[in-house]
C-alpha positions in Angstrom: 14.5 -185.4 152.3 15.9 -184.5 155.6 15.1 -186.0 158.8 13.1 -183.0 160.0 11.3 -183.0 156.8 10.4 -186.8 157.0 9.3 -186.5 160.7 7.0 -183.4 159.6 5.4 -185.5 156.9 4.4 -188.5 159.1 1.1 -188.8 160.7 0.3 -189.4 164.1 -2.3 -191.8 165.6 -3.8 -191.4 168.9 -3.7 -194.4 170.8 -4.4 -195.4 174.4 -3.3 -198.7 176.3 -5.3 -199.5 179.4 -4.8 -202.4 181.8 -7.4 -204.3 180.0 -5.2 -204.4 176.8 -4.0 -208.0 175.8 -0.7 -209.2 174.3 -1.0 -210.4 170.8 0.4 -214.1 169.9 3.8 -211.9 169.0 5.3 -211.0 172.4 6.9 -207.9 171.1 3.8 -206.4 169.8 0.6 -204.9 171.6 -2.9 -204.4 170.7 -3.7 -200.9 171.0 -7.3 -199.3 171.0 -7.1 -196.7 168.4 -9.6 -193.7 169.3 -11.1 -191.7 166.7 -12.0 -188.4 167.6 -14.4 -186.3 165.5 -13.2 -182.8 165.4 -16.0 -180.3 164.9 -15.5 -176.9 163.5 -15.7 -173.9 165.7 -19.4 -172.3 165.4 -19.1 -169.4 163.3 -21.7 -166.2 163.3 -23.4 -167.8 160.3 -24.2 -170.9 162.6 -26.8 -168.7 164.3 -30.6 -167.5 163.0 -30.5 -164.2 161.0 -32.6 -162.9 164.1 -29.5 -163.5 166.4 -27.2 -162.0 163.9 -29.2 -158.8 163.7 -29.2 -158.8 167.4 -25.6 -158.9 167.7 -25.3 -156.0 165.2 -27.6 -154.0 167.1 -25.7 -154.6 170.2 -22.3 -153.8 168.6 -24.2 -150.5 167.0 -23.7 -151.8 163.5 -26.8 -149.8 162.1 -25.2 -149.4 158.4 -25.0 -153.2 157.8 -27.9 -154.3 155.5 -26.4 -157.6 154.0 -25.8 -160.6 156.5 -23.5 -162.3 154.2 -20.8 -159.4 154.2 -20.3 -159.0 158.1 -17.3 -157.0 159.6 -14.6 -159.4 161.0 -15.4 -158.1 164.3 -18.9 -159.6 164.1 -17.6 -162.8 162.8 -15.0 -163.1 165.7 -17.5 -162.3 168.6 -20.0 -164.7 167.0 -17.5 -167.4 167.5 -16.7 -166.5 171.0 -20.3 -166.2 171.7 -20.4 -170.0 171.2 -17.7 -170.8 173.3 -18.7 -168.9 176.4 -20.7 -170.6 179.1 -23.9 -169.1 180.7 -22.2 -169.2 183.9 -19.1 -167.4 182.7 -21.7 -164.8 181.1 -23.5 -164.2 184.5 -20.1 -163.6 186.2 -18.7 -161.0 183.7 -22.2 -159.2 183.8 -22.0 -159.0 187.5 -18.6 -157.7 187.4 -19.7 -155.3 184.7 -22.3 -154.1 187.0 -19.7 -153.0 189.9 -17.2 -151.9 187.2 -19.4 -149.7 185.0 -21.4 -148.0 188.0 -21.7 -144.5 187.0 -19.8 -144.9 183.7 -21.2 -142.0 181.6 -20.0 -143.8 178.6 -22.3 -146.7 178.9 -25.9 -146.0 178.2 -28.8 -146.2 180.7 -30.4 -149.0 178.8 -27.3 -151.1 178.4 -26.3 -150.7 182.1 -29.9 -151.9 183.0 -29.3 -155.0 180.9 -26.3 -155.7 182.9 -28.3 -155.5 186.1 -31.1 -157.4 184.8 -29.1 -160.5 183.9 -26.9 -160.3 186.9 -29.8 -160.3 189.1 -32.2 -162.5 187.3 -30.1 -164.7 185.4 -31.4 -166.2 182.4 -33.7 -169.3 181.4 -31.2 -171.9 179.6 -34.4 -172.8 177.3 -34.8 -169.2 176.0 -32.3 -169.0 173.0 -32.9 -165.4 172.5 -32.0 -164.4 176.1 -29.1 -167.0 176.2 -27.7 -165.6 173.0 -28.0 -161.8 174.4 -26.3 -162.5 177.6 -23.7 -164.3 176.0 -23.1 -161.6 173.4 -23.1 -158.8 176.2 -20.3 -160.9 178.3 -18.3 -161.5 175.2 -18.2 -157.9 174.2 -17.2 -156.9 177.5 -14.6 -159.8 178.1 -13.1 -159.8 174.5 -13.7 -156.4 173.2 -15.2 -153.0 174.5 -18.7 -151.9 175.5 -17.6 -148.5 174.2 -18.8 -148.1 170.6 -16.3 -145.3 170.0 -13.5 -147.7 170.9 -14.7 -150.3 168.7 -14.7 -148.0 165.9 -11.1 -147.1 166.1 
């Protein structure tokens, strides 16, 4: 095995050393505090309720989907992104969308009114449905396209 392969096959421990660390009896060794981190998987669209997934499908104009077990990859991607974005960032994106999409003939009046409503009123953080819709709209604007015709390509 080459040196590179040996290094790649090795393991890495995360350790921290603070000023409170004590020297062990052997002066050449130190006691280190090993930190164990739990890495949680990124939340996928399957982590959301069926109602939330159906709502996201509606926002994305996927009217032909009839089985939540076979979602388009775009929906899975956006579902993951919805989990990652904050309410504050979502509100900023919607405020920018109100200005950017003013008089945009390709944005429906209903969708534009949602942009205005969220940017003016904000959202109750305890209302999971509104929070999800706000984040879904923001992710759609930031990471994809608000235009169904563009998403269809």
